[in-house]
A tleap script that builds the chain and sets N, CA, C and O, in Angstrom:
source leaprc.protein.ff14SB
mol = sequence {
  NMET PRO LEU TYR ARG LEU LEU SER THR SER
  ARG ASP ARG SER GLY ALA HIE PRO LEU HIE
  ASP LEU PRO ILE VAL ALA PRO SER VAL ARG
  HIE ALA ALA ALA ARG VAL LEU GLY ARG ALA
  ASP GLU VAL PHE GLY ASP ARG THR GLY GLU
  ALA TRP LEU VAL THR GLU ASP GLY ALA ARG
  VAL TRP SER LEU SER LEU GLU ALA GLU GLU
  ALA GLU GLY GLY ALA LEU CSER
}
set mol.1.N position { -18.821 -0.057 8.435 }
set mol.1.CA position { -18.014 -0.095 7.225 }
set mol.1.C position { -16.880 -1.094 7.413 }
set mol.1.O position { -16.380 -1.285 8.522 }
set mol.2.N position { -16.488 -1.721 6.328 }
set mol.2.CA position { -15.400 -2.692 6.397 }
set mol.2.C position { -14.069 -2.048 6.770 }
set mol.2.O position { -13.814 -0.879 6.479 }
set mol.3.N position { -13.243 -2.834 7.413 }
set mol.3.CA position { -11.891 -2.424 7.767 }
set mol.3.C position { -10.916 -3.158 6.860 }
set mol.3.O position { -10.934 -4.386 6.780 }
set mol.4.N position { -10.074 -2.406 6.185 }
set mol.4.CA position { -9.007 -2.962 5.355 }
set mol.4.C position { -7.684 -2.604 6.017 }
set mol.4.O position { -7.627 -1.688 6.838 }
set mol.5.N position { -6.631 -3.313 5.667 }
set mol.5.CA position { -5.294 -2.980 6.149 }
set mol.5.C position { -4.377 -2.822 4.951 }
set mol.5.O position { -4.348 -3.668 4.057 }
set mol.6.N position { -3.628 -1.725 4.945 }
set mol.6.CA position { -2.620 -1.503 3.923 }
set mol.6.C position { -1.301 -2.044 4.442 }
set mol.6.O position { -0.813 -1.611 5.486 }
set mol.7.N position { -0.735 -2.975 3.727 }
set mol.7.CA position { 0.563 -3.540 4.062 }
set mol.7.C position { 1.529 -3.201 2.937 }
set mol.7.O position { 1.117 -3.090 1.782 }
set mol.8.N position { 2.794 -3.037 3.254 }
set mol.8.CA position { 3.785 -2.779 2.210 }
set mol.8.C position { 5.128 -3.361 2.623 }
set mol.8.O position { 5.417 -3.527 3.808 }
set mol.9.N position { 5.934 -3.662 1.623 }
set mol.9.CA position { 7.278 -4.182 1.865 }
set mol.9.C position { 8.302 -3.267 1.211 }
set mol.9.O position { 7.985 -2.472 0.326 }
set mol.10.N position { 9.529 -3.404 1.670 }
set mol.10.CA position { 10.593 -2.607 1.069 }
set mol.10.C position { 11.018 -3.232 -0.247 }
set mol.10.O position { 10.771 -4.412 -0.498 }
set mol.11.N position { 11.649 -2.440 -1.070 }
set mol.11.CA position { 12.089 -2.885 -2.381 }
set mol.11.C position { 13.050 -4.065 -2.267 }
set mol.11.O position { 12.987 -4.992 -3.075 }
set mol.12.N position { 13.934 -4.040 -1.277 }
set mol.12.CA position { 14.906 -5.122 -1.140 }
set mol.12.C position { 14.346 -6.318 -0.374 }
set mol.12.O position { 14.982 -7.370 -0.310 }
set mol.13.N position { 13.164 -6.158 0.201 }
set mol.13.CA position { 12.469 -7.224 0.940 }
set mol.13.C position { 13.314 -7.834 2.055 }
set mol.13.O position { 13.130 -8.998 2.412 }
set mol.14.N position { 14.236 -7.050 2.602 }
set mol.14.CA position { 15.102 -7.570 3.662 }
set mol.14.C position { 14.374 -7.670 5.002 }
set mol.14.O position { 14.752 -8.472 5.856 }
set mol.15.N position { 13.357 -6.876 5.183 }
set mol.15.CA position { 12.635 -6.901 6.450 }
set mol.15.C position { 11.616 -8.019 6.505 }
set mol.15.O position { 10.940 -8.310 5.519 }
set mol.16.N position { 11.511 -8.644 7.669 }
set mol.16.CA position { 10.542 -9.723 7.843 }
set mol.16.C position { 9.134 -9.165 8.043 }
set mol.16.O position { 8.147 -9.862 7.808 }
set mol.17.N position { 9.046 -7.922 8.472 }
set mol.17.CA position { 7.754 -7.307 8.740 }
set mol.17.C position { 7.462 -6.237 7.704 }
set mol.17.O position { 8.382 -5.639 7.146 }
set mol.18.N position { 6.183 -5.994 7.444 }
set mol.18.CA position { 5.825 -4.937 6.487 }
set mol.18.C position { 6.322 -3.571 6.946 }
set mol.18.O position { 6.431 -3.316 8.146 }
set mol.19.N position { 6.625 -2.694 5.991 }
set mol.19.CA position { 6.976 -1.311 6.313 }
set mol.19.C position { 5.779 -0.597 6.918 }
set mol.19.O position { 5.920 0.188 7.855 }
set mol.20.N position { 4.592 -0.877 6.371 }
set mol.20.CA position { 3.369 -0.252 6.851 }
set mol.20.C position { 2.333 -1.318 7.183 }
set mol.20.O position { 2.249 -2.360 6.533 }
set mol.21.N position { 1.569 -1.034 8.187 }
set mol.21.CA position { 0.388 -1.820 8.516 }
set mol.21.C position { -0.629 -0.790 8.976 }
set mol.21.O position { -0.787 -0.535 10.170 }
set mol.22.N position { -1.318 -0.202 7.998 }
set mol.22.CA position { -2.188 0.931 8.236 }
set mol.22.C position { -3.648 0.529 8.079 }
set mol.22.O position { -4.039 0.051 7.014 }
set mol.23.N position { -4.474 0.714 9.129 }
set mol.23.CA position { -5.899 0.404 8.995 }
set mol.23.C position { -6.618 1.472 8.178 }
set mol.23.O position { -6.343 2.664 8.316 }
set mol.24.N position { -7.539 1.034 7.329 }
set mol.24.CA position { -8.330 1.951 6.507 }
set mol.24.C position { -9.782 1.490 6.552 }
set mol.24.O position { -10.096 0.362 6.170 }
set mol.25.N position { -10.657 2.362 7.018 }
set mol.25.CA position { -12.087 2.083 7.039 }
set mol.25.C position { -12.686 2.715 5.790 }
set mol.25.O position { -12.538 3.916 5.562 }
set mol.26.N position { -13.363 1.904 4.983 }
set mol.26.CA position { -13.938 2.387 3.729 }
set mol.26.C position { -15.114 1.503 3.341 }
set mol.26.O position { -15.170 0.338 3.733 }
set mol.27.N position { -16.059 2.050 2.568 }
set mol.27.CA position { -17.232 1.262 2.185 }
set mol.27.C position { -16.937 0.156 1.171 }
set mol.27.O position { -17.711 -0.793 1.052 }
set mol.28.N position { -15.819 0.269 0.434 }
set mol.28.CA position { -15.496 -0.747 -0.569 }
set mol.28.C position { -13.989 -0.763 -0.810 }
set mol.28.O position { -13.264 0.131 -0.373 }
set mol.29.N position { -13.542 -1.785 -1.506 }
set mol.29.CA position { -12.126 -1.880 -1.877 }
set mol.29.C position { -11.737 -0.677 -2.729 }
set mol.29.O position { -10.666 -0.100 -2.541 }
set mol.30.N position { -12.589 -0.305 -3.647 }
set mol.30.CA position { -12.297 0.838 -4.525 }
set mol.30.C position { -12.077 2.112 -3.719 }
set mol.30.O position { -11.151 2.872 -4.000 }
set mol.31.N position { -12.922 2.348 -2.721 }
set mol.31.CA position { -12.761 3.537 -1.882 }
set mol.31.C position { -11.485 3.443 -1.039 }
set mol.31.O position { -10.786 4.440 -0.856 }
set mol.32.N position { -11.187 2.266 -0.535 }
set mol.32.CA position { -9.972 2.085 0.261 }
set mol.32.C position { -8.733 2.342 -0.595 }
set mol.32.O position { -7.805 3.018 -0.149 }
set mol.33.N position { -8.708 1.815 -1.812 }
set mol.33.CA position { -7.576 2.032 -2.716 }
set mol.33.C position { -7.449 3.513 -3.063 }
set mol.33.O position { -6.336 4.033 -3.140 }
set mol.34.N position { -8.559 4.191 -3.272 }
set mol.34.CA position { -8.519 5.624 -3.583 }
set mol.34.C position { -7.935 6.411 -2.416 }
set mol.34.O position { -7.193 7.372 -2.624 }
set mol.35.N position { -8.260 6.015 -1.207 }
set mol.35.CA position { -7.695 6.698 -0.033 }
set mol.35.C position { -6.184 6.473 0.045 }
set mol.35.O position { -5.429 7.390 0.368 }
set mol.36.N position { -5.758 5.263 -0.248 }
set mol.36.CA position { -4.317 4.973 -0.263 }
set mol.36.C position { -3.618 5.836 -1.305 }
set mol.36.O position { -2.617 6.486 -1.004 }
set mol.37.N position { -4.136 5.845 -2.514 }
set mol.37.CA position { -3.502 6.607 -3.585 }
set mol.37.C position { -3.554 8.114 -3.324 }
set mol.37.O position { -2.647 8.845 -3.721 }
set mol.38.N position { -4.603 8.571 -2.667 }
set mol.38.CA position { -4.704 9.984 -2.319 }
set mol.38.C position { -3.676 10.421 -1.292 }
set mol.38.O position { -3.361 11.607 -1.187 }
set mol.39.N position { -3.152 9.466 -0.534 }
set mol.39.CA position { -2.132 9.754 0.480 }
set mol.39.C position { -0.774 9.172 0.089 }
set mol.39.O position { 0.086 8.970 0.946 }
set mol.40.N position { -0.584 8.906 -1.187 }
set mol.40.CA position { 0.624 8.213 -1.659 }
set mol.40.C position { 1.908 8.894 -1.212 }
set mol.40.O position { 2.852 8.212 -0.813 }
set mol.41.N position { 1.970 10.207 -1.267 }
set mol.41.CA position { 3.200 10.908 -0.902 }
set mol.41.C position { 3.583 10.691 0.559 }
set mol.41.O position { 4.769 10.644 0.886 }
set mol.42.N position { 2.600 10.560 1.432 }
set mol.42.CA position { 2.922 10.358 2.843 }
set mol.42.C position { 3.034 8.881 3.217 }
set mol.42.O position { 3.674 8.544 4.213 }
set mol.43.N position { 2.423 8.006 2.434 }
set mol.43.CA position { 2.420 6.577 2.758 }
set mol.43.C position { 3.604 5.832 2.151 }
set mol.43.O position { 4.195 4.969 2.799 }
set mol.44.N position { 3.950 6.166 0.905 }
set mol.44.CA position { 5.012 5.439 0.217 }
set mol.44.C position { 6.291 6.253 0.193 }
set mol.44.O position { 6.273 7.459 -0.051 }
set mol.45.N position { 7.396 5.579 0.449 }
set mol.45.CA position { 8.694 6.231 0.384 }
set mol.45.C position { 9.559 5.585 -0.680 }
set mol.45.O position { 9.113 4.702 -1.412 }
set mol.46.N position { 10.784 6.028 -0.755 }
set mol.46.CA position { 11.724 5.512 -1.744 }
set mol.46.C position { 11.986 4.016 -1.579 }
set mol.46.O position { 12.336 3.339 -2.546 }
set mol.47.N position { 11.819 3.499 -0.369 }
set mol.47.CA position { 12.093 2.085 -0.120 }
set mol.47.C position { 10.923 1.173 -0.447 }
set mol.47.O position { 11.101 -0.043 -0.523 }
set mol.48.N position { 9.736 1.724 -0.642 }
set mol.48.CA position { 8.557 0.890 -0.859 }
set mol.48.C position { 8.640 0.158 -2.194 }
set mol.48.O position { 8.860 0.774 -3.237 }
set mol.49.N position { 8.463 -1.156 -2.152 }
set mol.49.CA position { 8.492 -1.963 -3.356 }
set mol.49.C position { 7.118 -2.441 -3.778 }
set mol.49.O position { 6.789 -2.446 -4.964 }
set mol.50.N position { 6.322 -2.841 -2.808 }
set mol.50.CA position { 4.983 -3.345 -3.091 }
set mol.50.C position { 4.066 -2.990 -1.934 }
set mol.50.O position { 4.484 -2.965 -0.776 }
set mol.51.N position { 2.809 -2.716 -2.262 }
set mol.51.CA position { 1.802 -2.427 -1.248 }
set mol.51.C position { 0.531 -3.170 -1.614 }
set mol.51.O position { 0.257 -3.398 -2.792 }
set mol.52.N position { -0.250 -3.552 -0.604 }
set mol.52.CA position { -1.485 -4.265 -0.882 }
set mol.52.C position { -2.480 -4.048 0.244 }
set mol.52.O position { -2.109 -3.745 1.379 }
set mol.53.N position { -3.754 -4.210 -0.096 }
set mol.53.CA position { -4.832 -4.132 0.879 }
set mol.53.C position { -5.337 -5.534 1.171 }
set mol.53.O position { -5.456 -6.371 0.276 }
set mol.54.N position { -5.630 -5.770 2.440 }
set mol.54.CA position { -6.242 -7.038 2.840 }
set mol.54.C position { -7.523 -6.733 3.603 }
set mol.54.O position { -7.675 -5.676 4.215 }
set mol.55.N position { -8.437 -7.692 3.548 }
set mol.55.CA position { -9.682 -7.586 4.302 }
set mol.55.C position { -9.422 -8.005 5.743 }
set mol.55.O position { -8.318 -8.425 6.089 }
set mol.56.N position { -10.443 -7.887 6.570 }
set mol.56.CA position { -10.298 -8.259 7.985 }
set mol.56.C position { -9.888 -9.717 8.165 }
set mol.56.O position { -9.218 -10.061 9.138 }
set mol.57.N position { -10.292 -10.576 7.223 }
set mol.57.CA position { -9.926 -11.988 7.345 }
set mol.57.C position { -8.608 -12.315 6.626 }
set mol.57.O position { -8.228 -13.482 6.524 }
set mol.58.N position { -7.913 -11.279 6.127 }
set mol.58.CA position { -6.598 -11.475 5.540 }
set mol.58.C position { -6.552 -11.712 4.045 }
set mol.58.O position { -5.475 -11.938 3.492 }
set mol.59.N position { -7.700 -11.666 3.372 }
set mol.59.CA position { -7.724 -11.881 1.921 }
set mol.59.C position { -7.138 -10.660 1.212 }
set mol.59.O position { -7.524 -9.526 1.498 }
set mol.60.N position { -6.226 -10.891 0.307 }
set mol.60.CA position { -5.602 -9.809 -0.468 }
set mol.60.C position { -6.579 -9.381 -1.564 }
set mol.60.O position { -6.993 -10.198 -2.388 }
set mol.61.N position { -6.947 -8.083 -1.569 }
set mol.61.CA position { -7.976 -7.612 -2.501 }
set mol.61.C position { -7.498 -6.537 -3.467 }
set mol.61.O position { -8.215 -6.197 -4.409 }
set mol.62.N position { -6.299 -5.994 -3.254 }
set mol.62.CA position { -5.765 -4.950 -4.130 }
set mol.62.C position { -4.265 -4.887 -3.903 }
set mol.62.O position { -3.795 -5.057 -2.778 }
set mol.63.N position { -3.515 -4.642 -4.967 }
set mol.63.CA position { -2.065 -4.510 -4.794 }
set mol.63.C position { -1.493 -3.500 -5.772 }
set mol.63.O position { -2.100 -3.172 -6.792 }
set mol.64.N position { -0.308 -3.017 -5.431 }
set mol.64.CA position { 0.398 -2.025 -6.227 }
set mol.64.C position { 1.876 -2.341 -6.153 }
set mol.64.O position { 2.440 -2.463 -5.065 }
set mol.65.N position { 2.502 -2.473 -7.307 }
set mol.65.CA position { 3.946 -2.693 -7.372 }
set mol.65.C position { 4.607 -1.394 -7.800 }
set mol.65.O position { 4.248 -0.819 -8.827 }
set mol.66.N position { 5.561 -0.935 -7.021 }
set mol.66.CA position { 6.257 0.308 -7.322 }
set mol.66.C position { 7.608 -0.034 -7.934 }
set mol.66.O position { 8.538 -0.440 -7.236 }
set mol.67.N position { 7.701 0.137 -9.240 }
set mol.67.CA position { 8.936 -0.162 -9.955 }
set mol.67.C position { 10.008 0.859 -9.610 }
set mol.67.O position { 9.697 1.995 -9.254 }
set mol.68.N position { 11.258 0.463 -9.713 }
set mol.68.CA position { 12.380 1.349 -9.397 }
set mol.68.C position { 12.337 2.619 -10.235 }
set mol.68.O position { 12.646 3.695 -9.723 }
set mol.69.N position { 11.966 2.526 -11.498 }
set mol.69.CA position { 11.922 3.707 -12.364 }
set mol.69.C position { 10.893 4.720 -11.874 }
set mol.69.O position { 11.125 5.927 -11.949 }
set mol.70.N position { 9.757 4.236 -11.372 }
set mol.70.CA position { 8.728 5.133 -10.863 }
set mol.70.C position { 9.201 5.825 -9.602 }
set mol.70.O position { 8.978 7.023 -9.429 }
set mol.71.N position { 9.858 5.078 -8.714 }
set mol.71.CA position { 10.311 5.642 -7.447 }
set mol.71.C position { 11.380 6.703 -7.671 }
set mol.71.O position { 11.441 7.680 -6.925 }
set mol.72.N position { 12.224 6.529 -8.687 }
set mol.72.CA position { 13.265 7.508 -8.959 }
set mol.72.C position { 12.682 8.847 -9.365 }
set mol.72.O position { 13.279 9.887 -9.087 }
set mol.73.N position { 11.531 8.844 -10.016 }
set mol.73.CA position { 10.882 10.078 -10.424 }
set mol.73.C position { 10.250 10.820 -9.265 }
set mol.73.O position { 9.960 12.011 -9.371 }
set mol.74.N position { 10.034 10.120 -8.150 }
set mol.74.CA position { 9.509 10.747 -6.947 }
set mol.74.C position { 8.012 10.970 -6.932 }
set mol.74.O position { 7.495 11.585 -6.000 }
set mol.75.N position { 7.305 10.490 -7.935 }
set mol.75.CA position { 5.853 10.709 -7.960 }
set mol.75.C position { 5.162 9.499 -8.552 }
set mol.75.O position { 5.727 8.767 -9.364 }
set mol.76.N position { 3.935 9.311 -8.127 }
set mol.76.CA position { 3.097 8.265 -8.698 }
set mol.76.C position { 2.165 8.911 -9.684 }
set mol.76.O position { 1.716 10.039 -9.481 }
set mol.77.N position { 1.871 8.201 -10.754 }
set mol.77.CA position { 0.911 8.752 -11.707 }
set mol.77.C position { -0.304 7.869 -11.793 }
set mol.77.O position { -1.232 8.166 -12.546 }
savepdb mol mol.pdb
quit
């Protein structure tokens, strides 16, 4: 099965390195994204601004932007 990596940055983007660099093994991008969203409460925090999945060769295949209004509510929909 393909290996994807979940990367994310903080809202203020002050860090040079991603907040997360989490490997995800899944049969497709859709399955990998579903796994990310299924673990949203443990993966994303108040500081998360953007998250994305990349393939083993670094191609960006999925992304999610977390707006400040969404983060204030404490939940993803």
